N, C-alpha and C positions, 0 to 999 in steps of 0.2 A: 446577516453575519453574526449577530448575537446568538441566534439559535444554533448555528453551526458551532460556534465557540462553546456554548453550554453543553451541547451533545457530545462533542469530543472530550471535554473535561470529565463528563460523566463516566467515560470508559476507564479513566485512570484515577478518578476520585480526588483530583486536585486541579487547581488553576495553574496559570502560567507565570505567576509572580506579579509584583507590583508595578513593574516598569515597562511592560510590553506595549508596543505601539504599532498600529496598522493604519496606513493611509492609502486612499484611492484617488488618483488624479483623473479628472474628466478631460481626457486628451485622446484624440483619435488614433495616434500612433501607439505602437506597442513599446511601452517604457516600463522597465523593471529595476528596482533598486537593489537587487541581489538579496541573498539570504543572510541576515544578521542575527546575532544572538537575541537582541531585544526589540527588533522591529522588522516589518516588511512593508513594501509599498509597490504599487504598480498602477498602470493606467487602465481605465475601463475599455480602452481600445482593443484589449485582448479579446473581449467578449466572453470571457470565462472567469469573471471575478469570483463567483462562488467556488469554482473548482480550485483556483489558485489560493484563495484564502484558506479553504479547508486543508489543502495540501501542506501549506506552510505551518499552520497551527498544529497539525498532526506531527510534523517533524520535531516539535518541542519534546516529544516523548520517544519517537522511534528513530531519531537521527542526530539532532544537533544539541549543542550546549544550551542552557546549563544543566538540563535534566539528563539527557543523553543516555541511550543504551549503546554500549560499545561492542560492535560486531567485528570479529577478526576472521578474515577469509583468506587462507593461503591459496596461492595460484593452483588451478586456474579459476577459482571461485571469485565471485564479485558480490559485494553486499547490496548491489543495486536492486535485486529482486525484493529483498526485505525492506530496505529503506525507501524505495521509490515505487515499485510495482505493487507491493503490499499496501503502501500508503494510498496509491491511486484507487485500489479496490475500496478502501475505507472512505474515500471521497464520495463515491456513489452510495455506499452503505449509509453514510451520514445524510446525504441530500435526499435519499429516499424517505428518511424519517422527518425531515424538517421542511421540505419544499413540496407543496401540493402539486400533484400531476407529474412529478419527476419519477421516472421508472428506469433506472440503470442507463440513462441517456448517454453518458460519456462512454461507459464500458461497452455498450452496443456498437458504438463507432469504432472503438479499439478492436473489437472482435471482427467486424466486417473488414477492416484494413488488414488484420492478420490473415484472414481467410483469402482475401483477394490479392494481396501483394507480398506476403511473406511465406506462408506455408508452402512447402515444396520447392522453395528457391534457396539459393546460396545465402540470402540475407537472414534466413531463419537459423538461429542458434539457441542453445539452452539459456534460460533466463538467469541462471546463477553463474554464468561464465563471463570472463573478461571478453572484450571485443564486441563487434557489432555496433549498430547505431542505438540511439537512446530509445527508440520504439520498443526494442526487445525487453529491457528490464522495466521501463515505465509502463508501457501499455500492454504488451503481451504478458508482462508480469502481473498486471491487474487481472487479466483473464485467468491466469493460472491460480491466483489467489481466490478468484470467484469459484472455480471448480473445486479448489481445496476446501473452501467453506461448505460447499454442497456435499462433499465426501465426508467431512466431519459431521455434518448434520445427519447424513444417512447412517453413518456408523453408530451414532448415539441416539437414534430415534428422535432427533430434534432437541436433545437435552444440552448439547454443546455446539458452539459455533466458533468461527475464527476470532470473534471479539473476546471470547474467554481465553483463547490462546494468547492474544495480544496482551490482555491484562496480566496473565501469568508471566509472560516474558518481562513485563514491566515490574511486577512484584519481585522477581528474582534478580533482575539486572539493571533496573532503573537507577537513576542518580549515580551512574558509573559504578555500580556494585559488582565489579568483576567483568569479565568478557565472555562472549558466547559465539557460537558459529551455527551453521545449518544443522549439524548433528544434534546440538542442544535443542534447537527448535523441534526437530523430529522427536526427540525424547519427550519434550513437553506435550506435544500432540498425542503421542502414544499413551502417556500417563492419563491425560484428560479423557481420552476416548476408549482406553483399554483395547487398543487396536495397534496394528503395525503399519505405519505410513511410509516405510522405507521404499516400497515399490512405487508408491505415488511420486515421491521425490525423485527417484531414479528415472521415472518416465517423463515427468513434466517440468521438474526444476533443474535437474542435472542432465536430462535428456530433452529431446524435442518431439515426443509423441504428439500426434495431432490433438489439438484442443477442440472439443466438440461441446457446444452449448445449445442444445435443441431449442430452448425458449428464445434464443436470439436469431435463429435461422429465418 
């Protein structure tokens, strides 16, 4: 957990303040203390302690107070893709760096569920839209963030990745320094890559073009 914490802090160049508290209860049932500004707690009964811890720590910068980036999304948009799906991508990104033998384990499960239960059905909707169940913006959203990172890497010859985009969003809008929306995210990606990612967002974020990740097949 300390390695997860340190690795996420390294993205943003700062810690989470002096009063943050995390506790894990050794209890077989799934117990969760909700998301609070200065603490998080849950039982090991979830079986995903590393994922939950990484997710909530990351929210200190891309979601909740006191540091908070404020995303404004007029209907039919929903901030869930950025605050939850994007976050879920960075869970696996982080664990790949700090956990020996971990190789996109959570995201592979998300992708398999998307392909077998969602794609081509009425349950599949764009990750940036209101509606649908939480799988769409949490887990399908993580898959979209994964292929977004791949496209950023391809467009820049491996010079820029999604982590640089996240850091730039934080530099511009962290600590509640104004508001932003998906158009601002597209602008930042375009600036960092010297490319145009409007079509990508129209296809995969605002649309529901099939996600294909060959290495997960």
